[in-house]
N, C-alpha and C positions, 0 to 999 in steps of 0.2 A: 504494500500500500504506500503510494507516494504521498507524503504530506506536502507542506507548502514549498513552492519553488524558492531558490536562493540565488542571487546574482552577485557576481564579483567582476570587477573591471581589471583586465590584465593588459599587457602591452600591445596585444593585437585586437582587442575589442572586449565586449561584455560576454561572459559565459554564464549560462543559467544551469544550475544543478538542482538537487532536491534534498530535503531533510527526511531521514527515516531512521528509526531505531537509535535515536540519540546522536546520529552523525550526519554531517553534510557531505554530499557526494557529487562529484562532477565526473562524467565518463567521456572518454575519447576526445579530449581537447587536443587539437593539432599542435605539435611543436615544430613541425617542418612542413615544407611544401610537399605534396605527393610526389614520390620519386618515380614518376612515370614519363613515358615518351622520351625526350632527349635527356631527362634527368635520371633515367634508369642507369644504374652502375656509376652514378656520380655521387660525390660527397653531398650530404643533405643541405638544403637551403632553409633558412628560417621561415616559419609560417608567414603567410601574407595577412595583413589586417583585414577585418571584415566590418561591415556597417551593421547596425542593429544588434540584436541579441542572438547569440549562437546557443542553441539548445543542446546541452550535454547531459541528457537524461539516460541514454542507452549506449551500449557498446557498439561501435562501428566494426571495422574489419580487423582480422588478424592477418599476419603475413602469410603469403602462399605456402601451403604445406599439404600433406596428405589429409583428406577430409576426416579420417578416423580420429586424428589428433585434435580436431576443432570442436569436440563435443562439449557442450555446456550443461547438458542434462539429458535424461532419457528422450531420444528422438529430436534433441535440439542441438543444432550445430551453428557455430559462428561463421559468418561469411568471410571468405579469404579474398584479399585483394592486395595489389602492390601499394595501393593508397592506404597505408597502415601505420604511419608514423604519428601515433597519438599517445597520450598518457592520461591517467586517471588520478583524481585527488580525493582523499577521504580525510575529513577534519572533524574534531569534536563540535557538537552543536553549540555548547557553551563556550563563548570566546574567552580565552585565558587573558589574564592581565599582561603577562609577558609573552613574547614570541615563543612558540613551541619548537622542540627539536623536530627535524624532518627526517623521515626514513624513506629512502628511495629503493624500491624492490625491482630487481632484474631477474626475470623468470629463466628457468632452465629449459632443457629439451635437446641437448646434444648439438646445438647450433642449427638444428633442422626443423624443430617443432616447438610449439608452446604459444601462449598468449597471456597478456595481462588480465584478460577477462575470465580466465579459469576460476571457477567459484572458490576454490581453496585460497586464492590470493586476494580475497575480498579486502582484508586489512582493517575492517571496522573495529575489531577487538583491540588492535594496536592503537588505533586513533583514540578509542575510549580511554586507554591508559595514559594518554597525554602526548600525542605527537601528531604531526601532519604526515599522512601516508601517501606516497606517490608510487604508482606502478606504471611501467613503461613498456611499450612495444618497440621492437627494432627489427630491421630486415634480417631474414633467415636464409639459410641454405645457399643455393646457387645465386640468389638475388642479393645476398648481403654478407655471407660468411665464407664464401669460397673466393679466394683471391685470384681474380682473372686479370689483374692490372698488367701482367706481362703480355697480354694480347692487344694492348692499346696500339693504335696506329696514328699517323699524322692527322687523320680526319676524326677518329673516334677515340675519346679518352675513357678508359675504365679506371676508376679510382680503387685504391687498396683499402682493406679494413673498413668496409662501409658500415658494418654494424657498430664498430667502435666509434666511428665518426657520428653515427646516429645518437649514440648514448652520450657522447660529449656535448652534442647540441641540446639534448634533453636536459642534461645537468646545467647547462647555461640557462635554459628556460626556467629551471627551478630557481637558480640564483636570482634571476630578474623578477620572477613572479610569485614565489611562494609566500612572500610577506603578505600579499593580498588575501591569502587563505589562513593567515595566523601563524605561519611558520617562520623560523629564523634562518635566513639564507646563509649565515655564518656557522650554522650547526647542522650540517647535513651528514647523515650516515647512509652509505650505499650498502645494500646487502643483497645476496642472491644465493641460489642453490644450484648445484651441479654445474651445467654450462654457465648459469648465471653467476655462480661463485667463481668460476674460472674467469669470467669477464671482470668481476670485482677485483680479483688479484691482478689481472692484466691492466686495468685502469690505474693501478698503483704505479705502473711504469709508463703511463702516457703523459708526456710533459704538458700537453695542452689541458689536461684535467687538473692541473695544479690549482689549489684554492677552491675547487668546485665541490669538494667534500672534505669533512673533518675526520671521519673515521670509516671503517669498513668491516663488514662481516661476510666471511666466505664459508658457506655451508656445503661441505663435500665437493670441493673443487676437483675437477678431473685432471689426470696427468696425461702427457703425450698429445696435447691439443694445440701446441704452438709449432710453427714451422718457419724455416728461413726462406729467403727469396728463391733459392735454387729449387727446393722441393716444391714450393708453391707454383713455380713456372712449369715444372714437370706435370703437376696435376692439371694446370690450366691447359697444357697441350693435349693431355689425355681427354679433357672435357670437350675441347674443340673437336677431337676425333669422334667422340661419342655423339656429338651433334651432326657429324657427317660433313665437316668442312675443314679446309686447310687452315693451318694456324694463321696465315696471312689474311685470310678472309673472315676470321672468326669474329672480330669486333663488330662488323656490320650485322652479322647473323645474330649476335647477342641482343642487339637492339630490336630485332625483327621477330624472333620466335616467341611463342606463347609461354606463360609461366609453367603450364603443364609439361611442355617439351623440356624446359629447363629442369623441372623436378624429375622427370624420367631419366635424363642424362645424369643428374646428381645421384640418383639411387644406384645407377649402374656403376658410377665412379666409386661410390662407397663400397659396393659389393666387390668390385675388382681389387680395390685397395686392401680389403680384409683378406681376400684370397691370396694375394701376392705378398702380404706383410711388407708393405712399402716403407714402413718405418714411421708413419704418422697418419693419423686420421686426416682426410683431405680438407676438412672444413674447420675453420676457427681462425685465430689471429695469426698474422705473419709479422715477424719482426724485421727490422732493417729498412723501414720507410720513414717518412717524416713524422708519422703519428706515433709509431712504436719502434724507437731506434734499437732497443735491446730486447733480448729474451727477458720476460718479466722477472723470473727468478734470478737471472744474472744481474739485472738492475737492482734487485733487492740486496743481493750479496755485496754489490759495489757501494751500496748506500745512496744510489742515485734515484731510487724509487721514492714516492712521496712517503715521508716518515710519519704517517698517521697511525694512531692505535688500531690494531687489527684483532678481531676474533676469527679463528679458523678451526674447523673441526670436521668430524665425520661420524658415521653411525657404526655400531658394533658389527653389523652383518651386511655391509654394503653390497656384497656380490649376490646375495640371494635373489633380489629383484630380477637380476639378469639371467637367472636360470629359467624364468617364466616368460619374461617380456624383453623385447629389444636385445636379442641374444648376441650381443656384440662383445661381451667380456670373455676372457679365458676362464671358464669355470669347470672344465674337465681336463683330464690328463693330456689328451691330444692337442687341445687348444693351448694349454700352458706350455707344452714342449715346443709348439710352433712359435710361440712368442719368444721363448727363451733361447731358441736355436740361433738367433742373430746376436746374442749377447757376447761380450768378450770371453775368452777362455777362463774357466773357473767361476764366472759370475753365476751361471746356471746352477752349479753345485752349491754355491754359497746361499743363493735364494731358496732353493729347495730344502736345504738343511734347516732353514728357519721354520719349516712346517713339518714337525716330526712325523705326522701321520700320512704325509704325501706318499702315493697319489690317491689316498682316500678322498671320497667325494667332498666331505666337509672341508678338508685341507685345501683342495683345489678351489673351492668357492671362496675361502678366506684369502688364499693367494691372489685370486682374481680381483677381489675387492681392494686388496692392498696395492696391486699393480695399477688399478684404475683410479683410486681415490686416496688411500692413506699415504702412498708414496708422495703424492702432491702435498698433502697436509704437512708431513714431516719436513719436506724440502722447503716449503714456504715458511713454516714456523722457524726453522733454523736460520734461514736467510734474512727474513724481515726482523726476526727477534734480535738480531745483532744491532739494529739501528733504531728500532721503535718498539713501544710496548705491544707485546703480542700475547694473546690468551688462547689456549688450545682446549678444546672440549672433545669428549666422545659421548655420543647419545646412545644409551643402552636400553632405554625403556621400550618395551613392547607388550601391549595387552595380550591376554591369552589367545584371543582370536587370531592375532598375527603370528603368535608362536605356534599354535596348532596348524596354521596354514603352511608352516614351513618358511615364512618370510622373516619373522622376528623383527629386530630393529634394523630393517634394511634401508637401502637408499631412499631418501626423500621422506622417511617417516617422521623426522624431526619437524617437518612442516606442520604436522598435526598439532604439535605443541606451540610452535611459533605463532601460528594463525588461530589458535584457540579452537580448533575443530572439535575437540572432545567436548567442549562446553556448548558450542553453537550449532554444529552441523548434524544433519541426519546421519551422515557417515560416522560421526563421533559416537552416536548412540549405538550404531550397529557394531562398532569395534569394541565397545566396553560394556561390561555388566557387573553389577555388584561391587565388590571390593576394587575391581579393576578401574571402575569409574572414579572412585575417590583418588586412587593413585595417579590416574591419568590427569585429573584436574590439578593435583599437587605438582606433578612434573611440569605441566603446562604453565602454571603460575610461576614456577621457578625460572623456566627458560624466558618467559616474557619479562619478568622483573629484571633479569640480567641484561637482556637485549635493551630494555628501556633505560636502565641505569647507564649502560654503555653509550646509548644514543644521547643521553643528557650530558655526561661529563667524561666519557672515554674510559671509565673504570667499571667493569661488570660486577662489582662487589668486593668488599675488603678481604673476603675469605677466598678469593680466586687469585692465586699468585700468577704473575706474568711468567711466561715460558722463557727460561734461560738455559744456556748450555750446561749450567751447573746442576740444575735439578729437574728440568723438563716437566713442569707441573701440568697436569691434565685434569680438567673438571669433568667428572663422569656423572651424567644425568641419568638417574634411575630412581627406583622406589626409595633407595637410600643414597641420595646425591652426596658425592664426596670428591676430594682431590686425591689423585694418585700421581706418583712421580715416575716418569719414564715407564709406562705400563707394559710396553712390548719392545724391549731394547733389541732382542735378536732380530725381530721382523723389521724394525726401523733401520738397523744397521745393514741388513741384507740388501736393502734397496738403494743404499747410498751410491750416487754416481751412476745408477742404471739408466741407460738410454736404449731405445729400441734399435738404434742404428749403430751401436757399437759399445 
């Protein structure tokens, strides 16, 4: 039920949202011109002003992706279009005396799927706790996260790292406009999950993002998602071949073909890459351009990344989700051996030795989860922690329904706590019963309090020590939340310096 409309004036015009359930909401405010026609494959341009009132009551388009991923509810799908560069704002109905901290959420989805309109990312629970919540769309897959800039010609320019440029522009929009919604432009926390967490950690190394956020939270960042320009160019050439054109003619073709044709070629590129173990997922950030000069972890190590406080962590059983859905992780012996076959001599044995029951199924799943997510958490924590306050967590909580299903505290389950799904959503009621419900609400409150405190002043609680090389403190969220010190040293050390290409 929509209550009364609410209008705010921003730098491009008046936007009208609505008040419901104690929060004010605006949906699909454009932060950039639609990247269509000649603007396809170009850096985003700021949104153009409009006259009159723009109605921002409903979600518009998500980025082009396979339709199955755009489900908003039973039988309800979001429309996909290249005209997708919008963001949503949720703010408390009661205006605070002082500007509120701002939390900007970047959704995940492996750089190929996802939308800020997904119901779990609603954000009202966070806003009610005292922040202005912003969620952002960015270009995905072949239209935004596959670097095709090496295909540029004298007539057609293809820009690099389009999705990162989208998000920098969105953060500039927040800086200019969030005060109108009650937010503090000098107190912005960016946070994201999975590919969204990988983007958060990448933005730490984007010079143009300096000053656009004061802190960062990366929930289960993925490993192996960054590539250098040579690998990117190889993937671009393969992509042109999959479109059936010569490299020299590819740029014109990119502007002409339909999103569906680009998606089909993208899927084949991913499949080929997985079969041939090319050493990197084809889609995601590329370092070595004007926007991202260095590999993000290398920038952190050197101290040239933004030295803002960071929370980074993962879930206890990351790999289990990928035994059922999106089967892209090595979670069985054959896949593990294929991944480790390219490692330097001795590295395979060192890694396998850290999983005493290998090749038992559970050991393979744990190894796959570490390969894809925990290795990135350990690497980021060690590198960023040398130069800025860094806090590490592990999310262990799983209600019985998730444990019985064999998923446990798998990838993305911390989102139920962060977004208060156990309290507010029908899904939350399905997942919990009896004593589980009390525990779920307690863990959720715990996580939200920490994220809220961190977004206010950069410290997630006096009892959560920063991660240092001396003690490697990890906050473990569970029925009995506690701090552990270097909880898995053998596994952590086994992955040190591991790369797929050598």
